[in-house]
Structure formats: C-alpha cells, structure tokens
C-alpha positions in Angstrom: 53.9 13.0 -30.7 54.2 9.7 -32.4 51.5 7.3 -33.6 52.5 4.8 -30.8 52.0 7.5 -28.1 48.6 8.4 -29.6 47.5 4.7 -29.6 48.6 4.3 -26.0 46.7 7.4 -25.0 43.5 6.2 -26.7 43.8 2.8 -25.0 44.3 4.4 -21.6 41.4 6.8 -22.3 39.2 3.8 -23.3 40.0 1.8 -20.1 39.4 4.8 -17.9 36.1 5.6 -19.8 34.9 2.0 -19.4 35.7 2.1 -15.7 33.8 5.4 -15.3 30.8 4.0 -17.2 30.7 0.9 -15.0 30.8 3.0 -11.9 28.1 5.3 -13.2 25.9 2.4 -14.2 26.2 0.8 -10.8 25.5 4.1 -9.1 22.3 4.4 -11.1 21.2 0.9 -10.1 21.9 1.6 -6.4 20.0 4.9 -6.6 17.0 3.2 -8.3 16.9 0.5 -5.6 17.0 3.2 -2.8 14.5 5.4 -4.4 12.1 2.5 -5.1 12.5 1.2 -1.5 11.8 4.7 -0.1 8.7 5.1 -2.4 7.3 1.7 -1.5 7.8 2.4 2.3 6.2 5.8 2.1 3.3 4.6 0.0 2.8 1.6 2.3 2.8 3.8 5.4 0.2 6.1 3.9 -2.0 3.3 2.7 -2.0 1.5 6.1 -2.6 4.8 8.0 -5.4 5.8 5.7 -7.1 2.4 5.8 -6.7 2.2 9.6 -8.3 5.6 10.0 -11.3 4.7 7.9 -11.7 1.4 9.8 -11.4 3.2 13.1 -14.4 5.4 12.3 -16.5 2.8 10.4 -20.0 2.9 11.7 -20.0 6.6 12.3 -23.5 8.0 12.6 -26.2 8.9 15.0 -27.0 6.2 17.6 -28.5 3.7 17.3 -26.9 2.8 14.0 -29.2 0.9 11.7 -26.3 -0.2 9.4 -23.3 -2.4 9.5 -19.9 -0.7 10.1 -18.3 -3.4 8.0 -20.6 -4.7 5.3 -18.1 -7.1 3.6 -15.2 -8.7 5.5 -13.0 -10.7 3.1 -9.3 -11.5 3.3 -8.4 -9.0 0.6 -11.5 -6.8 0.5 -13.3 -4.7 3.0 -16.5 -2.5 2.6 -17.0 0.1 5.3 -20.0 2.3 6.0 -20.0 5.8 7.5 -23.1 8.0 7.9 -21.4 11.3 7.1 -24.6 13.4 6.8 -26.3 12.0 9.9 -29.5 11.0 8.2 -29.2 7.3 9.3 -29.1 6.1 5.7 -26.0 4.9 3.9 -26.6 6.5 0.5 -24.5 9.6 0.1 -21.2 10.1 -1.6 -18.3 8.7 0.4 -20.5 6.8 2.9 -19.6 3.4 1.5 -15.9 2.8 1.0 -14.3 -0.3 -0.5 -10.7 -1.3 -0.2 -9.5 -4.2 -2.3 -6.4 -5.7 -3.8 -6.5 -6.0 -7.6 -3.3 -7.7 -9.0 -0.5 -5.8 -7.3 -2.5 -2.6 -6.7 -4.4 -1.7 -3.6 -7.5 0.3 -4.6 -10.0 2.5 -2.7 -13.5 3.2 -4.0 -15.5 5.8 -2.2 -18.2 6.1 -4.9 -16.2 7.6 -7.8 -14.6 4.4 -9.0 -11.7 2.4 -7.7 -8.6 4.6 -7.4 -5.2 3.2 -6.9 -3.7 3.9 -3.5 -0.4 1.9 -3.8 1.3 -0.2 -6.5 3.8 -2.9 -5.9 1.8 -4.8 -3.3 3.1 -8.3 -2.8 0.4 -9.3 -0.4 -2.5 -7.7 1.5 -4.4 -9.5 4.3 -7.2 -8.5 6.5 -8.1 -10.5 9.6 -11.3 -9.8 11.5 -11.6 -10.4 15.2 -14.5 -10.1 17.6 -14.5 -8.4 21.0 -12.7 -11.5 22.5 -10.0 -11.5 19.8 -11.4 -14.6 18.1 -11.9 -14.9 14.3 -15.4 -13.7 13.3 -18.0 -15.7 11.4 -19.9 -12.7 10.0 -18.8 -9.1 9.2 -21.2 -7.7 11.9 -19.2 -9.4 14.7 -15.9 -7.7 13.7 -14.6 -5.3 16.4 -10.9 -5.4 15.5 -9.3 -5.6 12.0 -5.7 -6.7 11.6 -4.1 -5.2 8.5 -1.0 -6.8 7.0 0.5 -5.1 3.9 3.7 -6.3 2.2 5.1 -4.0 -0.5 8.0 -4.5 -3.0 9.9 -2.2 -5.3 7.6 -1.1 -8.2 10.4 0.0 -10.6 11.7 -2.5 -13.1 15.4 -1.7 -12.4 15.0 -2.1 -8.7 15.6 -5.3 -6.7 12.2 -6.9 -6.1 13.6 -9.1 -3.4 13.5 -6.2 -1.0 10.1 -6.1 0.7 8.6 -4.0 3.5 5.9 -5.4 5.8 3.4 -3.3 7.7 1.0 -4.7 10.2 -1.4 -3.0 12.6 -4.5 -3.8 14.6 -7.4 -1.4 14.4 -10.3 -1.3 16.8 -13.6 0.1 15.6 -14.6 3.0 17.7 -18.3 3.0 16.8 -19.2 -0.6 17.6 
C-alpha cells in the first residue's frame, strides 16, 4: 500500500464518518422531539384528568353543605373544598385543594405545599359558568368549570413550537 492509497482511504473514512455523525445527530434530535411531545401529552392528560376529577367532587360532604365547593375562582387558580371526614368543617388534611399556574408549572397544594403536577405549561385557563352556562360573578355561583391547558415540550433540545391543547368541561356533582 502506498501513501496515496492511505490518504485516499483516510479521506473516504472521514467523509463516511462525518455523514454517519450527521445522521446520528439528526436522529437524536428527532427522538428528543418525539419523547418530549409524548411526555407533554401524557402529563397534560394526567393533569387535566386529575383536576377534572377533583372539580367534579368539590363540595363533597354531608348535606346541607355549609361551605363553598369552590372558594376561589380565578383564571389561573382554583381553590376547592371537600369534606372528606364528614364533620361538616373544612379543616382536615386534603380538604382544601389549590391548583395554580406558577410560571410554566401547574401546581397542586392539598396542604403539604404546592407540588408540581406538570412542567412546560404554555397557558392554563379556567372559565366558570353558572347553571345556565353564563359566566359567574362569584365563586359560589359556579356549577361548571371549563379547563383549557396548553403544553409545550419541556426539554431544551425539543422543538417548542409543538404544542398540545386540552380542553374539557366539568360539572360539579355536589352543587
């Protein structure tokens, strides 16, 4: 083998290696986008399902309830009451639950501090409707809550232009 053959072989190896590196790098980027999208979709579904379930049973307790099912009804924060021990008083652990958006993180606080439920939230909106599907003036009038959650990829390498929107209407069963 001559020096010229060796140089040609090294050049061909370099071109093939550069091509393989480019393909692997692009494959990693595509994988990260897909994994991030899947994670944001799964987390979004779980968050909406959990919040909807808690709104649905808000006001749970022995009749007649002497407390508000929804204590605070704000566009990005909701405070729910459940009388879990049946004593008619909202004082026990887990009887007051707060959901709120802090930055890009949706948090839930059931008495032990605000725990993150989902990161990568682009927007979170709560609309409160009365029995006639009109916007409410006070939290006590709310009978239906419309939840809208928009998530985006939380990973830095993922494409943040890809968003997933979840929206659902939840009727309070105990009011």
